[in-house]
N, C-alpha and C positions, 0 to 999 in steps of 0.2 A: 834336719827337716827340709822338705822341698816345698816351694811356693808356686802356685799356678794361678794365672790371671784368667778368670772365667768371664765370658761375655754372654748375656742373654739376647742382646740386640732387640730391645723392645721398640715399639712404635712410640715416638717421643711427643706426639701431639694429640693425645686423647682429649676430647673437649672437657671443659669444666663441669658440664652437666651430664657427663657420661653415666654416673651412678644412677641419676634420676631417670634417664632415658633407656638404658641398656642393662639387661640382667647379667650379661657375661661378656668378658673380653675374648672368650674362646668359643669356637664352634659356630655361633650364629650372629656374631657382630658383623654387620654387612660390609663387604669390601668396598662399597661406595664411599665409606669413610676413609679409605686409604688414598693418600695423595702421592702419586709416584715421584713428584719432585721432592717431597719430604723424605720418602724412602731412599732416593738417590743420595741425598745429603747424609742421611743416617748411616747407610751402608759404608760409604767412604770414610766417614768419621770413625765408625766403629772399627773398621779394619785398621785405620791409622792408630787407634788406641791399642789394639792387640800387638801391632808391630812395635809401638813404643814400649810396651811392657817387655818385649823381648830384648830391646836395646838397653833397658835399664837393669836387666839382670834376672828377670823371672825365669824359673826353670821350665815352665810349660805355659802355653797359651791355649785356652779351651773354647771349643764351640760345641753346639748341641743341635738337636732336631725337634721341631714342633710344627704343627700344621693348623691352618685356618684360625689364626689368632693375631692379636696385636701385642701379646705378652712377649713373644720372641719371634723375630722375623727370619728364621732359618729353617725353611722346610727341607733344605739340603745342607747339612753341615759339611759335606764333602766338597761342595763348591767353595765354601769359605776356606776350608783346610788346604785345598789345592792352590788357592791364591797365596796363602801364608807360607806354604812350602816353597814358593818361589821368591817371596819378598823378605823372608827371614833366613838366617843361617844358624843361629844358636839355640833358640828355645825349641823344646819338643812340641810337636803338634798333637794336642790331646783332643781327640774327637769323642765327645761325651753324650751321645755317640750316635750310632746308627740303630734305629729300631728295626731289627732284622725281621720281625714278624710282619712288617708292612711291605716287604719286598717279595715278589713272586716271579722267579725263585730267589732265594736268599743269596745265591751265588753272585748276584750283582754287587752285594756289599763286599764280598771277598775281592772282586776285581777292582772296585773303586778305591778301597782302602790300600790295596797293594800298589796302585798307581801313586797314591799319596806318599806311601813309604819310599817308593823309588824316587819320586820327585824331590823329596826332602832328604834323601840319602840316609834313610834309616832313623828318622826322628818321630815316627808315628807311635802314639799310644791309642789302642783300639778299644773304645768304649761301646758296650752293648746294653742299653737300657731296654726294659720291657716296653716302655713308653707310657705316657699318662693315659688314663681312660678317655680323656677328651680327644687326644690324638688318635688313639687306636680304635676305640669302639665307635665314636661319633663322627670323627672327621674321615677316617679311612675304612670304616665299616667292618672291622674285625669282630669276631665273636668273643666277648670277654671270657667266656667259660673255657675256651680252648686256646686262648691267647698265649698263655705261658708254655703250653706244650709246643706250640708252633715256634715260639721264640727260642726255646732251648734247642729244638731240632735245627733251627737256622744257625745258631751259634756253632753247633757241632759240625754242620756242613761247611761253614766258613773256615773253621780251624783245620778240618781235614783237607780242604782245598788248598790252604796255605802250606801244609806240610807234606802233601803227596807229590811225588816226582814223576808219576805216570798217570795217564788218564784212568779214571775209575767211574763206576756207576754208583749212584746214590738213590736208594729206594726208601724214602721216608714216608711218613703219613701225609706231610704237607708239601714236600719237595721230592719230585721224581725226575731224575736226570740220567740219561743213558751215558753221557760223556761229561765228566767234570775235569777240566784241564785248563786252569786259569793262566792267562798271559796278560800282564806280567805277574811275577811272583814277588813277594816282599824282599827287601834287602835284609831285614832282621831274621835270624834263624834261631829256633825253628819257626817262630812267628813273632809279630809285635806283641808287647805286653798287653794283656787283656784286663780291662777295668769294667766292673759292673756297677753302674750308677743305680741307686735304689732309694726307696723311701721307707724301708723297714720291714719288708716281707720276710717272714720267718724262714721260709724255704730257701730264699736267696742266700742266706748266711751259710747254710749247709752246703749248697751248691758251689759257692765261692771257695769254701775251705776244701771241699772234695777235689776241685779242679785247679786249686792254687791260683784263683783269680783275685785281684784286688777288689775289695768292697768299698764303694764310695757313697757315703750317706749324704744325700742332697736335701737340705732343710733350709728354709728361709726364716726360721724362728730361733736361731742362735744355739750355741753349744750347751748352754745350761739346760735347755729343754731336750737336747739330743743325748744327754748323758745316759739316760736309762736305755735307750736303743743301742748305743755303742757298748754299754756294759753287757747287754744280752748277746751282741755279736761276739764279744771276746769270750763269753761263757761257752759259746758254741765252738770257737777255735780251741779253747782249752779242753773241752770235753772230747773233741776229736783227736786230741794229741798232736795238733799242729803247732808249728813254731809261733810263739807270741810276738812276732815281728811287727813293730809299729808300721812298717812300710806296706803291710798288706791291707791298710785301711786309709781312707781319705774322708774329708769332710768339707762342706761348703759353708763359708762364713762371710757376711757383710762386714766391711771395714770402712771407717770414716775418720781420717786423721785431721786434727785441728789443734790450734794453740790453746783453746779454752772452750767452755760449753757454749758461750754465745756465738763464737765463730763457727762451731760445728753446726749449730742450728741454722745459722744464716746460710752456710754453704750447702749443707746436705738436707736440711729439713724439708723443703718443698719437694725435692726429688724423691726422698724416702716415702713421704705421704702419697705422692703420685704412684709409686710402685705398689705400696700395700693397699691403697684405697681404690685404685683404678686398674693398674696393669695386672694385678693378681686376683681380680674379681671374677669368680667363676660361679655360674649357676649350679647349686648343689646337685641337681639332677644329672649333670654331666660328670660330676667328680667321683661318683661311686656306683657304677652300674652293677647289677647283680652278676656275680661270678668273677669280677675283676680281682677282688681281694680274696685270698684263701680263708677257709674257716679258721685255721690255726692263727693267722694274722689277726683276724677279727677278735678271736678270743684273747689274744695278747693285748688288745686295746690300742693297736697302732693304727692311727688314722692317716689321712692324706697329708703329705708334706707340701703339697702345692697350694692348697687353699684352706682358709678358715673364714668363710664368708660371713659368719654370724656377727663378727665384731669389726671386720676390716674397715667399713666405711667411716667409723668413728675415730680411727687412730690418729694421734698427733705425733709430732717428733718426740715429745717427752714420753708418750706411751711406748713408742718403738724402742727408745733407749732403755727405759725403766724395765721393760720386759725382756731385755737382753737380745733383741733381734739383731741389733747392730753393735759391733765392737767399735767404740769411738773414744776419742781422747787424744792426748799428746802422744808422740811416738813412744815415750817411755811407758805411758799408761796402756797403750795398745799392746806393746811387747809383754807387759806384765799379765794382761788378760789372756793373751794367746799362750803364754807359758802355762797359765792355769789350765787352759783348754788342753794343752799337750799332756799335762799331768793327769787330768781327769779322764780324757778320752783315748790317749795312747794312739794318736793319729800322726803318721809320718808324712802324709801328703795333704797339704792344706790348699784347697781351692778358695779363691776369694773374689767377691764382687766389689770392685772399686767403682764401677759404673752401675747405677741402678736408676730406674724410672727415667726421668728426662734430665739427668744431671748434665750440665754444660761440659763441653770438651775440656776447657781450661781447668775446671774443678776435678775432672777425672784424672788428668795428667798430674795435677798437684798431689792428689791422693796417692796415685800410683808411685810417683817418684819419691815422695817422702817415705813411703813404706819400704821401697827398695833400698834406700840409702840409710834410713834411721831405725828401721824395725827389723828387717830381715837379718842383718848381721848379728843381732842379739839372740836370734833363735836358731840359726843354722847348725849350731853344735848339737842340738837336740837329736838323740837317737843315732849319733855318729858311730856307735859301736855295733850297729846292725847293718847287714848287707841289704841293699835295696834290689830285690830280684824282680820288681814290677816296674822297671824303668829302662828305657832304651840305653844301650851303651853309646858312648861317644862315637859318632860316625867316622868311618874310615875316610880319609881325604879322597875326594873325587879325582879321578885320573885327569892328567893334563890333556887338553885337546890335541889331536894329531894334526900337524900341519902338512898339508899336501902341497908339494912343489907346483908352481904354476907351469 
């Protein structure tokens, strides 16, 4: 099994009366509420946590893209990834990812991700999400009815740009380019591994299997609720006759390690409530515009994995734990629960949130280090008999600098 440290980079000082005064953390929460001094401290603290995760042995460190919100302060994951490419040497840089439908033309994504792969000496994992409806339709003005077509065309353009060795023309419906000829090109050949972060769209499963992309199910409501979705994904894999390799799937899970229930509530309770009751609060009108979800997905009964606003304001720490949103307990207990998750969901790549809400830095590092030292070793053997084809190979050592005589 591989373990990846995922950061949302939320704004850590939403006011106590946020729920009473504001309908949504996304789209229309006024930026007058953003304090640049708070943002400066948060960015530097968050980057330090990602670097620390690499130092203590996590396989990957993950960043993502969101717009016009206090839920996640990364409108450009590539900026964060470029910093981490320079300040780390071991962990893979997992960009989860670039919403290619928001770039016009999408070739900009191919260029910037290639730069990150070169900077990191071949450590990039390239994630391509469709993007939340809040980001795509409301913040960036995309048509939800044509969003997925534009998205898939953008991914096709990026992959062709990475693998072609001569200039070519691309004449798509949404991208028309007479000359495509990216400089630089990626270190990894034929291209960096492609991950598709998703919330459960039916068509995404077929597309991932058809193109041999990794499917990463991003849910904030725990593996027990995600079981049905992942079972449906594996049914598609089996039906298409593809290899039932656990490494073709990933999942996101909150983790909170403590010595007992009282300590867990004391350390993590306030931050978890902050996340679920404030940082995840989205006006329902922003969460599901007509045309964003396909008819097949709606018929399957798969709802948004980003929000569940009807009950969020009332959640307590005990609610969060009892409903299985967070895997918490001693290191042995957390290992047992994640072993159960691996049995049930067959997921070889586990992305975890050790920071959530406004959790203090010391608690984040405590949570991170205990997992790396006391939990991960108990799980690494899982799926060792399978080849992971969705992961960068260890980079070739960079050449020594050439010294020019004076």
